[in-house]
Backbone bond lengths (Angstrom), bond angles and torsions (degrees), N, CA, C in turn:
res aa  C-N    CA-C-N  psi(-1)  N-CA   C-N-CA  omega(-1)  CA-C   N-CA-C  phi
1 N - - - 1.467 - - 1.524 110.25 -
2 A 1.330 115.51 175.52 1.467 119.93 -173.74 1.518 112.05 -60.73
3 W 1.330 117.01 -43.75 1.460 120.38 -177.55 1.521 110.69 -63.78
4 A 1.325 116.52 -41.76 1.467 120.11 -179.80 1.524 110.43 -63.02
5 F 1.322 116.89 -41.97 1.468 119.58 178.79 1.532 110.91 -65.64
6 Q 1.336 116.69 -37.88 1.460 119.06 179.59 1.528 110.69 -66.57
7 M 1.322 117.30 -42.08 1.456 120.57 177.92 1.530 111.04 -64.32
8 L 1.326 115.98 -40.77 1.467 119.82 176.73 1.518 110.00 -61.85
9 G 1.331 116.51 -44.53 1.459 119.94 178.27 1.512 112.05 -58.90
10 G 1.341 116.35 -41.20 1.458 119.97 179.16 1.520 112.25 -62.70
11 A 1.328 116.17 -42.07 1.462 120.01 179.84 1.529 111.15 -66.29
12 L 1.325 116.16 -42.35 1.468 120.28 179.16 1.527 110.68 -66.78
13 H 1.325 115.78 -39.25 1.462 121.90 178.65 1.523 109.96 -60.45
14 Q 1.317 116.04 -48.14 1.458 120.77 -179.42 1.522 111.31 -63.21
15 A 1.325 116.09 -31.43 1.464 120.85 -179.69 1.526 112.58 -81.75
16 G 1.335 116.87 -2.55 1.459 120.21 178.75 1.511 114.44 83.50
17 Q 1.319 117.45 11.90 1.467 121.19 178.79 1.531 108.26 -91.86
18 V 1.326 114.56 80.80 1.463 121.69 -166.45 1.528 111.73 -66.09
19 D 1.307 118.12 -48.56 1.469 120.25 -177.21 1.524 111.46 -63.47
20 E 1.321 116.01 -41.67 1.464 119.90 179.61 1.525 110.99 -67.41
21 A 1.346 116.68 -38.68 1.459 120.36 177.48 1.527 110.93 -63.50
22 E 1.322 116.63 -43.73 1.467 119.95 178.27 1.521 110.69 -58.92
23 A 1.332 117.03 -44.15 1.462 120.30 179.80 1.521 111.26 -61.95
24 A 1.339 117.38 -40.37 1.465 120.68 179.85 1.526 111.17 -66.64
25 Y 1.333 117.23 -42.36 1.463 119.79 178.04 1.525 110.80 -62.15
26 R 1.317 116.61 -39.94 1.470 119.34 179.95 1.530 110.60 -66.52
27 K 1.316 117.49 -35.30 1.470 120.13 176.01 1.522 110.66 -66.70
28 A 1.337 117.28 -37.01 1.463 120.44 176.44 1.521 110.76 -62.70
29 I 1.310 116.64 -42.01 1.471 121.16 178.67 1.513 110.67 -64.02
30 A 1.343 116.74 -45.04 1.459 120.82 -179.12 1.524 112.18 -65.82
31 A 1.338 116.42 -32.56 1.460 119.97 -177.23 1.520 112.20 -70.66
32 D 1.323 118.27 -32.14 1.470 121.40 -178.77 1.524 109.12 -152.05
33 P 1.338 117.94 75.94 1.465 120.97 -173.69 1.528 114.09 -59.50
34 S 1.322 117.56 -30.01 1.463 120.01 -175.48 1.525 113.04 -76.75
35 A 1.330 117.13 -14.53 1.470 121.17 -179.30 1.518 110.79 -123.66
36 A 1.326 115.85 34.13 1.462 120.46 -171.31 1.522 113.32 -102.28
37 G 1.328 117.77 20.47 1.462 119.43 -178.94 1.516 112.01 -58.40
38 G 1.318 116.68 -43.90 1.461 120.41 -179.97 1.516 112.19 -65.63
39 A 1.328 116.31 -40.80 1.464 119.57 179.99 1.524 110.97 -66.91
40 W 1.340 117.04 -40.30 1.462 119.37 176.11 1.524 110.99 -63.33
41 T 1.330 116.47 -39.65 1.464 120.02 178.28 1.524 111.01 -62.85
42 N 1.326 116.21 -45.73 1.464 119.81 179.06 1.521 111.35 -63.15
43 L 1.332 116.13 -38.90 1.459 119.92 178.37 1.530 110.22 -65.48
44 G 1.341 116.52 -42.06 1.455 119.99 176.89 1.516 112.01 -61.69
45 T 1.329 115.86 -40.40 1.468 119.74 178.01 1.519 111.13 -63.29
46 L 1.322 116.58 -41.49 1.469 120.39 177.38 1.531 110.68 -60.55
47 F 1.321 116.70 -45.14 1.473 119.75 178.34 1.529 110.93 -63.77
48 Y 1.334 116.20 -41.20 1.466 120.59 179.77 1.522 110.01 -60.63
49 E 1.319 116.38 -46.29 1.461 121.01 -177.13 1.524 112.52 -66.42
50 T 1.329 116.65 -24.84 1.470 120.23 178.98 1.524 111.39 -103.06
51 N 1.354 115.41 17.89 1.464 123.01 172.44 1.528 112.90 59.89
52 R 1.331 115.69 39.79 1.470 121.44 173.86 1.525 107.06 -111.90
53 M 1.329 114.96 83.42 1.458 119.59 -167.53 1.523 113.60 -75.07
54 V 1.325 118.56 -33.11 1.471 119.04 -179.58 1.531 110.48 -63.19
55 P 1.336 119.43 -52.11 1.470 117.54 176.77 1.529 113.06 -68.24
56 A 1.337 117.94 -26.98 1.469 119.33 176.43 1.523 110.64 -63.06
57 V 1.329 116.32 -47.14 1.469 120.50 178.53 1.519 110.36 -59.44
58 E 1.329 116.62 -44.62 1.461 119.90 -178.90 1.525 111.13 -63.69
59 A 1.339 117.08 -41.44 1.461 119.87 179.72 1.524 111.18 -64.69
60 F 1.322 117.17 -43.07 1.465 119.37 178.91 1.533 110.87 -66.14
61 R 1.317 117.79 -34.92 1.467 119.67 176.50 1.534 110.25 -65.48
62 Q 1.320 116.95 -40.25 1.465 120.10 177.95 1.525 110.31 -63.07
63 A 1.338 116.92 -39.83 1.462 120.09 177.02 1.524 111.01 -60.50
64 L 1.330 116.20 -40.13 1.466 120.11 -178.36 1.526 112.47 -70.92
65 V 1.320 117.21 -27.83 1.467 119.01 173.88 1.524 109.99 -59.31
66 L 1.329 115.87 -39.20 1.457 121.41 -177.33 1.522 112.90 -84.32
67 E 1.342 116.91 -30.20 1.468 120.90 -177.92 1.532 109.66 -134.35
68 P 1.331 116.79 68.45 1.477 120.08 -172.74 1.527 114.20 -66.76
69 A 1.330 117.71 -17.99 1.463 120.10 -178.69 1.521 112.94 -92.00
70 S 1.330 117.64 8.49 1.463 120.29 -178.03 1.526 110.56 -84.42
71 G 1.321 115.82 113.05 1.457 119.50 175.69 1.506 112.38 -63.58
72 L 1.332 117.09 -37.11 1.467 120.75 -179.41 1.516 111.23 -63.90
73 M 1.322 117.48 -39.22 1.467 119.60 -179.64 1.528 111.17 -66.98
74 H 1.333 116.74 -35.68 1.468 118.93 174.48 1.529 110.22 -64.85
75 R 1.322 116.93 -39.86 1.463 119.65 177.33 1.527 111.22 -62.74
76 N 1.323 117.27 -43.57 1.463 120.45 178.05 1.527 111.13 -58.83
77 L 1.325 115.96 -45.48 1.463 119.74 179.03 1.523 110.16 -62.31
78 G 1.321 116.96 -41.81 1.460 119.88 177.67 1.513 112.49 -59.54
79 D 1.329 116.74 -40.47 1.467 119.90 179.33 1.530 111.01 -62.57
80 A 1.336 116.35 -42.69 1.467 119.44 -179.95 1.524 111.12 -66.79
81 L 1.323 116.91 -39.78 1.466 120.22 177.59 1.529 110.74 -64.44
82 A 1.328 116.57 -38.02 1.465 119.82 177.96 1.527 110.71 -62.36
83 R 1.318 117.03 -40.25 1.465 120.81 177.75 1.535 111.33 -62.45
84 Q 1.322 116.37 -27.30 1.466 120.63 177.66 1.521 112.11 -82.78
85 G 1.324 117.65 -1.82 1.450 121.40 -177.97 1.515 113.93 82.80
86 R 1.332 117.12 15.03 1.471 121.50 -177.63 1.535 108.22 -97.55
87 A 1.321 114.91 72.39 1.465 120.76 -168.80 1.526 112.98 -61.58
88 E 1.320 117.89 -44.94 1.468 119.68 -177.10 1.517 111.47 -68.60
89 D 1.342 116.70 -39.54 1.464 119.65 176.30 1.526 110.07 -63.06
90 A 1.326 116.71 -39.81 1.462 120.53 178.81 1.520 110.36 -62.56
91 R 1.316 116.79 -46.41 1.464 120.30 -178.75 1.533 110.79 -62.21
92 A 1.324 117.45 -36.76 1.463 119.88 177.91 1.524 110.75 -61.86
93 E 1.329 116.94 -40.86 1.469 119.88 178.59 1.523 111.12 -68.48
94 W 1.322 117.74 -40.56 1.469 119.69 178.13 1.526 110.69 -64.24
95 R 1.331 117.52 -39.24 1.465 120.07 176.99 1.527 110.55 -61.71
96 Q 1.333 115.33 -43.57 1.465 118.78 179.12 1.526 111.01 -65.56
97 G 1.325 116.20 -39.10 1.462 119.63 177.39 1.509 111.97 -61.08
98 A 1.330 116.15 -44.48 1.463 120.06 178.55 1.526 111.11 -64.66
99 A 1.325 117.35 -40.68 1.464 121.06 -178.41 1.526 111.45 -66.17
100 L 1.324 117.00 -40.83 1.467 119.99 179.93 1.535 110.82 -66.86
101 S 1.323 116.09 -40.97 1.468 118.39 176.46 1.525 110.83 -64.58
102 A 1.326 116.97 -40.17 1.464 120.35 178.75 1.525 111.15 -61.34
103 A 1.339 117.37 -36.11 1.469 120.63 178.75 1.523 110.76 -64.12
104 V 1.333 116.97 -41.14 1.471 119.95 177.35 1.523 109.86 -65.65
105 L 1.327 116.25 -41.15 1.468 120.58 -176.34 1.524 112.44 -67.54
106 R 1.314 117.67 -23.76 1.471 119.02 175.30 1.532 110.59 -66.38
107 V 1.327 116.59 -27.08 1.465 121.56 178.78 1.525 110.37 -90.93
108 N 1.323 116.26 -42.78 1.473 121.69 -179.58 1.522 108.75 -131.55
109 P 1.324 117.62 90.04 1.468 121.04 -174.11 1.524 114.41 -65.23
110 K 1.326 118.18 -10.66 1.460 121.03 -177.00 1.524 112.82 -108.71
111 E 1.329 118.01 16.50 1.463 120.93 179.42 1.532 108.96 -73.51
112 L 1.327 116.08 106.03 1.462 120.61 -169.05 1.520 112.73 -62.01
113 S 1.318 117.65 -43.93 1.468 119.23 -176.96 1.520 111.33 -62.14
114 E 1.331 116.82 -34.57 1.463 119.79 179.62 1.530 111.03 -76.91
115 L 1.317 117.47 -35.26 1.464 120.07 175.18 1.526 110.78 -62.07
116 T 1.332 117.05 -46.26 1.463 118.99 -178.33 1.524 111.06 -67.62
117 N 1.330 117.04 -39.00 1.463 118.82 178.78 1.525 111.10 -65.51
118 A 1.322 116.55 -44.68 1.464 119.48 179.74 1.520 110.81 -60.89
119 A 1.333 116.73 -43.38 1.462 120.03 -178.51 1.523 111.64 -61.36
120 V 1.328 116.57 -44.22 1.465 119.47 -178.38 1.526 110.47 -68.74
121 C 1.326 117.48 -41.47 1.470 119.52 177.18 1.528 110.74 -60.82
122 Q 1.317 117.08 -44.36 1.461 120.52 178.86 1.528 111.10 -61.22
123 A 1.324 116.73 -40.31 1.466 119.91 178.79 1.519 110.76 -65.17
124 K 1.321 117.19 -40.70 1.463 120.72 178.65 1.528 111.42 -63.26
125 L 1.323 115.96 -30.33 1.461 121.25 179.53 1.522 112.61 -83.74
126 G 1.340 117.02 -1.37 1.460 120.57 -179.68 1.512 113.81 80.29
127 E 1.336 117.05 15.79 1.470 121.36 -179.48 1.530 108.53 -89.93
128 R 1.317 115.49 76.44 1.457 121.57 -170.40 1.538 112.67 -58.82
129 T 1.326 116.94 -51.36 1.463 119.95 -175.78 1.521 110.85 -61.69
130 A 1.329 116.16 -45.76 1.467 120.21 -179.53 1.524 110.71 -64.05
131 A 1.331 117.11 -43.63 1.464 120.57 -177.97 1.521 111.04 -62.12
132 L 1.326 117.28 -45.50 1.463 120.23 -178.00 1.524 111.18 -69.06
133 H 1.321 116.91 -35.28 1.463 119.90 176.19 1.527 110.49 -64.82
134 T 1.337 116.52 -45.00 1.466 119.98 -177.82 1.515 111.46 -66.66
135 V 1.319 117.01 -41.57 1.464 118.27 -179.16 1.524 110.45 -71.45
136 A 1.327 117.87 -30.28 1.468 120.06 174.21 1.523 110.62 -63.75
137 T 1.324 116.57 -37.65 1.464 120.45 176.03 1.523 110.35 -64.42
138 A 1.345 117.20 -43.08 1.465 120.84 177.58 1.531 110.70 -58.83
139 L 1.315 116.53 -39.82 1.461 120.54 179.74 1.528 111.73 -70.54
140 Q 1.318 117.25 -30.51 1.464 119.97 174.56 1.529 110.62 -68.96
141 V 1.333 116.07 -39.50 1.463 121.10 179.80 1.519 111.38 -68.00
142 A 1.333 116.52 -42.52 1.470 121.03 -175.38 1.523 109.25 -142.19
143 P 1.328 117.68 76.41 1.464 120.59 -171.91 1.523 115.14 -65.52
144 A 1.324 117.51 -22.18 1.466 119.61 -177.06 1.518 112.13 -115.95
145 H 1.328 117.75 14.51 1.467 121.23 -178.57 1.525 109.86 -86.45
146 R 1.314 115.89 136.72 1.465 118.81 -175.74 1.523 112.89 -62.28
147 E 1.343 117.90 -30.48 1.463 118.96 -178.17 1.522 111.41 -74.96
148 S 1.310 118.44 -38.52 1.465 119.19 176.72 1.525 110.46 -67.23
149 L 1.328 116.66 -39.19 1.465 120.69 178.47 1.521 111.20 -67.33
150 Y 1.323 116.61 -40.85 1.467 119.50 179.05 1.524 110.47 -66.08
151 A 1.331 116.60 -42.12 1.468 119.40 177.36 1.521 110.92 -61.86
152 A 1.330 116.95 -36.86 1.466 119.88 176.92 1.520 110.79 -64.11
153 A 1.342 116.52 -39.61 1.463 120.00 176.73 1.525 110.78 -60.82
154 V 1.328 116.07 -46.87 1.467 120.59 -179.19 1.520 110.97 -64.72
155 A 1.321 116.66 -48.07 1.468 119.54 -177.15 1.522 111.22 -60.46
156 H 1.325 117.55 -45.30 1.464 119.87 -179.95 1.529 111.09 -67.13
157 A 1.316 117.24 -37.58 1.468 119.47 177.00 1.524 110.66 -61.85
158 L 1.326 116.83 -44.05 1.463 120.70 -175.24 1.520 113.11 -72.06
159 V 1.341 117.43 -29.10 1.466 118.43 -178.40 1.524 112.10 -92.95
160 G 1.338 116.76 6.31 1.460 119.58 172.04 1.510 115.86 94.74
161 D 1.331 116.90 26.78 1.468 120.78 176.12 1.531 108.46 -124.69
162 P 1.347 116.69 70.76 1.460 119.01 -173.43 1.520 114.50 -65.07
163 Q 1.329 118.06 -31.00 1.464 119.06 179.46 1.531 110.96 -62.91
164 A 1.321 116.57 -44.62 1.464 119.64 175.77 1.517 110.05 -65.27
165 G 1.323 116.56 -38.97 1.456 120.32 177.69 1.517 111.91 -57.73
166 L 1.335 116.16 -43.14 1.463 119.98 -179.68 1.534 110.77 -66.26
167 R 1.316 117.13 -39.00 1.473 119.76 178.42 1.528 111.05 -61.49
168 Y 1.333 116.17 -44.86 1.461 119.33 179.40 1.526 111.28 -68.82
169 L 1.328 116.65 -35.52 1.461 118.72 177.94 1.522 110.53 -63.11
170 K 1.307 117.50 -42.45 1.463 121.16 177.56 1.527 110.40 -56.54
171 Q 1.327 116.28 -46.22 1.465 119.76 -179.75 1.528 111.14 -65.66
172 A 1.345 116.62 -39.57 1.468 120.08 -179.89 1.523 111.03 -63.48
173 L 1.333 116.56 -44.10 1.462 120.16 179.96 1.529 110.82 -65.18
174 E 1.317 116.78 -38.51 1.467 120.19 178.46 1.525 111.65 -66.37
175 K 1.343 117.25 -24.01 1.459 121.26 177.76 1.531 112.37 -91.87
176 G 1.325 116.53 3.87 1.462 118.75 173.49 1.509 116.16 110.55
177 A 1.336 119.15 3.01 1.460 120.13 173.80 1.523 109.59 -63.12
178 S 1.315 116.32 154.81 1.451 121.35 -174.06 1.531 111.84 -80.52
179 A 1.334 116.16 121.49 1.464 119.98 174.92 1.522 110.64 -67.50
180 T 1.324 117.24 -31.30 1.470 121.07 176.92 1.518 110.22 -63.99
181 R 1.330 116.25 -43.86 1.465 120.97 176.31 1.516 110.42 -60.30
182 A 1.327 116.73 -45.69 1.460 120.62 -178.50 1.524 111.40 -62.00
183 A 1.323 116.38 -41.55 1.462 120.41 -177.72 1.523 112.22 -64.42
184 A 1.338 116.64 -26.88 1.468 120.60 -177.93 1.524 113.15 -99.54
185 D 1.323 117.60 -1.48 1.467 121.57 -171.39 1.526 110.87 -82.36
186 D 1.339 116.05 114.22 1.463 121.01 178.39 1.527 111.61 -56.82
187 D 1.324 116.88 -32.19 1.462 120.91 -175.14 1.527 112.45 -67.35
188 L 1.312 117.06 -17.71 1.469 121.47 -179.78 1.523 112.06 -102.28
189 A 1.315 117.41 14.29 1.463 120.47 -172.78 1.518 112.97 -57.10
190 N 1.337 117.37 -37.80 1.464 117.58 -175.42 1.529 113.17 -81.11
191 L 1.340 117.32 2.96 1.460 119.98 171.42 1.521 111.80 -86.89
192 R 1.313 116.75 -19.55 1.469 119.66 -167.54 1.520 113.37 -72.43
193 A 1.327 116.95 -17.89 1.466 119.97 177.44 1.521 112.29 -86.44
194 L 1.326 116.86 -7.66 1.462 119.49 -178.77 1.528 110.23 -73.54
195 P 1.318 116.95 144.39 1.468 120.04 -174.89 1.521 114.58 -57.44
196 G 1.328 117.22 -34.55 1.461 118.39 -175.39 1.512 115.29 -85.32
197 Y 1.346 117.66 -7.38 1.460 119.46 -171.81 1.532 114.15 -68.22
198 P 1.341 120.00 -52.57 1.473 118.41 -174.60 1.524 113.33 -58.62
199 A 1.319 116.61 -43.53 1.465 119.74 -179.10 1.521 110.74 -66.17
200 L 1.330 117.10 -36.18 1.459 120.91 -178.93 1.523 110.80 -63.58
201 V 1.329 116.39 -51.01 1.461 119.68 -176.34 1.527 110.27 -68.72
202 T 1.329 117.80 -38.94 1.462 120.51 179.02 1.519 110.93 -64.79
203 R 1.318 116.49 -42.92 1.467 120.28 -176.86 1.504 111.90 -65.51
204 L 1.342 117.34 -34.89 1.459 120.95 -173.87 1.515 113.39 -100.47
205 A 1.339 117.36 -0.04 1.463 119.94 176.74 1.522 109.88 -71.56
206 P 1.350 117.19 150.40 1.460 119.25 176.99 1.521 110.89 -59.37
207 Q 1.317 116.55 138.67 1.466 121.08 -179.37 1.519 110.03 -93.89
208 K 1.312 116.80 129.59 1.450 120.98 178.68 1.532 109.57 -67.12
209 G 1.311 113.75 138.18 1.445 119.12 176.83 1.508 113.90 77.64
210 G 1.364 117.25 3.74 1.447 120.34 -178.72 1.489 113.08 -91.75
Protein backbone atom coordinates (compact mmCIF):
# COMPACT_ATOMS: atom_id res chain seq x y z
CA ASN A 1 0.00 0.00 0.00
CA ALA A 2 0.96 3.66 -0.24
CA TRP A 3 2.19 3.97 3.34
CA ALA A 4 4.36 0.87 3.05
CA PHE A 5 5.96 2.17 -0.14
CA GLN A 6 6.58 5.56 1.47
CA MET A 7 8.23 3.96 4.50
CA LEU A 8 10.33 1.77 2.22
CA GLY A 9 11.35 4.83 0.23
CA GLY A 10 12.38 6.61 3.42
CA ALA A 11 14.55 3.70 4.53
CA LEU A 12 16.19 3.40 1.12
CA HIS A 13 16.67 7.17 0.96
CA GLN A 14 18.39 7.21 4.34
CA ALA A 15 20.60 4.34 3.22
CA GLY A 16 21.72 6.30 0.16
CA GLN A 17 19.97 4.03 -2.34
CA VAL A 18 18.67 6.92 -4.41
CA ASP A 19 17.25 5.13 -7.45
CA GLU A 20 15.46 2.55 -5.34
CA ALA A 21 14.08 5.25 -3.03
CA GLU A 22 12.76 7.22 -6.00
CA ALA A 23 11.01 4.12 -7.33
CA ALA A 24 9.40 3.45 -3.93
CA TYR A 25 8.17 7.04 -3.60
CA ARG A 26 6.67 6.88 -7.08
CA LYS A 27 4.86 3.65 -6.16
CA ALA A 28 3.48 5.39 -3.06
CA ILE A 29 2.18 8.21 -5.23
CA ALA A 30 0.63 5.80 -7.73
CA ALA A 31 -1.00 3.76 -4.97
CA ASP A 32 -2.90 6.73 -3.50
CA PRO A 33 -2.48 9.91 -5.58
CA SER A 34 -4.95 11.94 -3.51
CA ALA A 35 -2.97 11.45 -0.28
CA ALA A 36 0.52 11.63 -1.71
CA GLY A 37 1.65 14.99 -0.32
CA GLY A 38 4.26 13.36 1.89
CA ALA A 39 5.56 11.14 -0.89
CA TRP A 40 5.84 14.09 -3.27
CA THR A 41 7.69 16.03 -0.57
CA ASN A 42 10.10 13.16 0.02
CA LEU A 43 10.64 12.80 -3.72
CA GLY A 44 11.31 16.53 -4.01
CA THR A 45 13.80 16.32 -1.16
CA LEU A 46 15.58 13.44 -2.88
CA PHE A 47 15.84 15.46 -6.10
CA TYR A 48 17.02 18.52 -4.16
CA GLU A 49 19.72 16.54 -2.39
CA THR A 50 20.97 15.14 -5.70
CA ASN A 51 20.95 18.60 -7.33
CA ARG A 52 18.08 17.92 -9.74
CA MET A 53 16.28 21.20 -9.29
CA VAL A 54 13.75 21.05 -12.14
CA PRO A 55 12.11 17.82 -10.91
CA ALA A 56 12.53 19.01 -7.30
CA VAL A 57 10.49 22.14 -8.02
CA GLU A 58 7.85 20.08 -9.81
CA ALA A 59 7.62 17.58 -6.95
CA PHE A 60 7.25 20.31 -4.34
CA ARG A 61 4.57 21.98 -6.47
CA GLN A 62 2.69 18.68 -6.66
CA ALA A 63 2.91 18.38 -2.87
CA LEU A 64 1.43 21.86 -2.51
CA VAL A 65 -1.49 20.98 -4.77
CA LEU A 66 -2.42 18.34 -2.20
CA GLU A 67 -1.45 20.31 0.93
CA PRO A 68 -1.68 24.02 0.03
CA ALA A 69 -1.77 25.15 3.67
CA SER A 70 1.60 23.60 4.53
CA GLY A 71 4.13 26.26 5.44
CA LEU A 72 6.93 23.70 5.30
CA MET A 73 6.10 22.73 1.73
CA HIS A 74 6.24 26.38 0.68
CA ARG A 75 9.64 26.63 2.36
CA ASN A 76 10.86 23.53 0.52
CA LEU A 77 9.72 24.98 -2.79
CA GLY A 78 11.44 28.25 -1.96
CA ASP A 79 14.71 26.45 -1.27
CA ALA A 80 14.58 24.68 -4.64
CA LEU A 81 13.76 27.93 -6.45
CA ALA A 82 16.68 29.62 -4.69
CA ARG A 83 19.01 26.89 -5.96
CA GLN A 84 17.78 27.74 -9.46
CA GLY A 85 18.75 31.37 -8.94
CA ARG A 86 15.12 32.51 -8.78
CA ALA A 87 15.59 34.71 -5.73
CA GLU A 88 12.33 36.66 -5.82
CA ASP A 89 10.23 33.55 -6.43
CA ALA A 90 12.04 31.87 -3.53
CA ARG A 91 11.38 34.79 -1.21
CA ALA A 92 7.68 34.74 -2.13
CA GLU A 93 7.48 31.08 -1.09
CA TRP A 94 9.35 31.72 2.16
CA ARG A 95 7.00 34.61 2.95
CA GLN A 96 4.02 32.36 2.32
CA GLY A 97 5.57 29.63 4.44
CA ALA A 98 6.08 32.02 7.32
CA ALA A 99 2.55 33.41 6.98
CA LEU A 100 0.93 29.97 6.98
CA SER A 101 2.88 28.92 10.05
CA ALA A 102 1.95 32.18 11.77
CA ALA A 103 -1.74 31.45 11.08
CA VAL A 104 -1.45 28.08 12.84
CA LEU A 105 0.46 29.66 15.72
CA ARG A 106 -2.34 32.16 16.33
CA VAL A 107 -4.50 29.14 17.22
CA ASN A 108 -1.81 26.99 18.86
CA PRO A 109 1.18 29.13 19.89
CA LYS A 110 3.15 26.07 21.03
CA GLU A 111 3.02 24.03 17.81
CA LEU A 112 6.70 23.16 17.49
CA SER A 113 6.80 22.30 13.80
CA GLU A 114 5.20 25.63 12.92
CA LEU A 115 7.50 27.57 15.24
CA THR A 116 10.60 26.02 13.68
CA ASN A 117 9.31 26.53 10.14
CA ALA A 118 8.39 30.16 10.80
CA ALA A 119 11.78 30.85 12.38
CA VAL A 120 13.72 29.40 9.45
CA CYS A 121 11.56 31.19 6.87
CA GLN A 122 12.03 34.48 8.72
CA ALA A 123 15.79 33.93 8.83
CA LYS A 124 15.88 33.20 5.10
CA LEU A 125 14.04 36.47 4.53
CA GLY A 126 16.63 38.38 6.57
CA GLU A 127 14.17 39.12 9.39
CA ARG A 128 16.74 38.69 12.13
CA THR A 129 14.75 39.96 15.12
CA ALA A 130 11.63 37.99 14.22
CA ALA A 131 13.60 34.81 13.48
CA LEU A 132 15.50 34.89 16.77
CA HIS A 133 12.34 35.66 18.72
CA THR A 134 10.47 32.78 17.08
CA VAL A 135 13.25 30.27 17.57
CA ALA A 136 13.61 31.38 21.20
CA THR A 137 9.93 30.56 21.63
CA ALA A 138 10.52 27.12 20.05
CA LEU A 139 13.33 26.53 22.53
CA GLN A 140 11.08 27.54 25.42
CA VAL A 141 8.43 25.08 24.21
CA ALA A 142 10.88 22.21 23.66
CA PRO A 143 14.32 23.08 25.04
CA ALA A 144 15.81 19.62 24.53
CA HIS A 145 14.07 18.60 21.29
CA ARG A 146 16.32 17.98 18.33
CA GLU A 147 14.07 19.91 15.94
CA SER A 148 13.97 23.08 18.03
CA LEU A 149 17.74 22.86 18.52
CA TYR A 150 18.35 22.24 14.83
CA ALA A 151 16.11 25.16 13.88
CA ALA A 152 18.08 27.33 16.30
CA ALA A 153 21.29 26.25 14.58
CA VAL A 154 19.87 27.13 11.17
CA ALA A 155 18.34 30.43 12.26
CA HIS A 156 21.54 31.63 13.93
CA ALA A 157 23.64 30.52 10.97
CA LEU A 158 21.40 32.38 8.52
CA VAL A 159 21.26 35.63 10.50
CA GLY A 160 25.04 35.80 10.84
CA ASP A 161 25.81 34.25 14.22
CA PRO A 162 27.68 31.09 13.25
CA GLN A 163 29.23 30.49 16.67
CA ALA A 164 25.79 30.25 18.26
CA GLY A 165 24.67 28.18 15.30
CA LEU A 166 27.46 25.69 15.92
CA ARG A 167 26.59 25.43 19.62
CA TYR A 168 22.96 24.65 18.82
CA LEU A 169 23.98 22.22 16.10
CA LYS A 170 26.13 20.31 18.58
CA GLN A 171 23.17 20.02 20.95
CA ALA A 172 20.82 18.99 18.11
CA LEU A 173 23.16 16.24 16.94
CA GLU A 174 23.60 14.98 20.50
CA LYS A 175 19.79 14.75 20.74
CA GLY A 176 19.59 12.63 17.60
CA ALA A 177 19.45 15.06 14.67
CA SER A 178 21.02 13.67 11.52
CA ALA A 179 24.68 14.56 10.94
CA THR A 180 24.19 13.53 7.30
CA ARG A 181 21.37 16.06 6.99
CA ALA A 182 23.51 18.73 8.61
CA ALA A 183 26.45 18.05 6.31
CA ALA A 184 24.25 18.54 3.24
CA ASP A 185 22.22 21.50 4.54
CA ASP A 186 22.83 24.68 2.54
CA ASP A 187 21.49 26.71 5.46
CA LEU A 188 24.46 25.68 7.61
CA ALA A 189 27.09 26.57 5.01
CA ASN A 190 28.70 29.33 7.05
CA LEU A 191 29.31 26.95 9.96
CA ARG A 192 31.61 24.72 7.95
CA ALA A 193 34.61 27.04 8.16
CA LEU A 194 34.49 27.07 11.96
CA PRO A 195 37.25 25.08 13.66
CA GLY A 196 34.91 22.82 15.60
CA TYR A 197 32.58 21.88 12.74
CA PRO A 198 34.38 19.00 10.93
CA ALA A 199 35.16 17.07 14.10
CA LEU A 200 31.62 17.59 15.41
CA VAL A 201 29.87 16.22 12.34
CA THR A 202 32.36 13.37 11.90
CA ARG A 203 32.13 12.34 15.53
CA LEU A 204 28.34 12.28 15.56
CA ALA A 205 27.76 10.81 12.10
CA PRO A 206 26.45 7.23 11.96
CA GLN A 207 29.31 4.73 11.88
CA LYS A 208 29.27 2.13 9.14
CA GLY A 209 29.22 -1.40 10.38
CA GLY A 210 28.34 -0.30 13.91
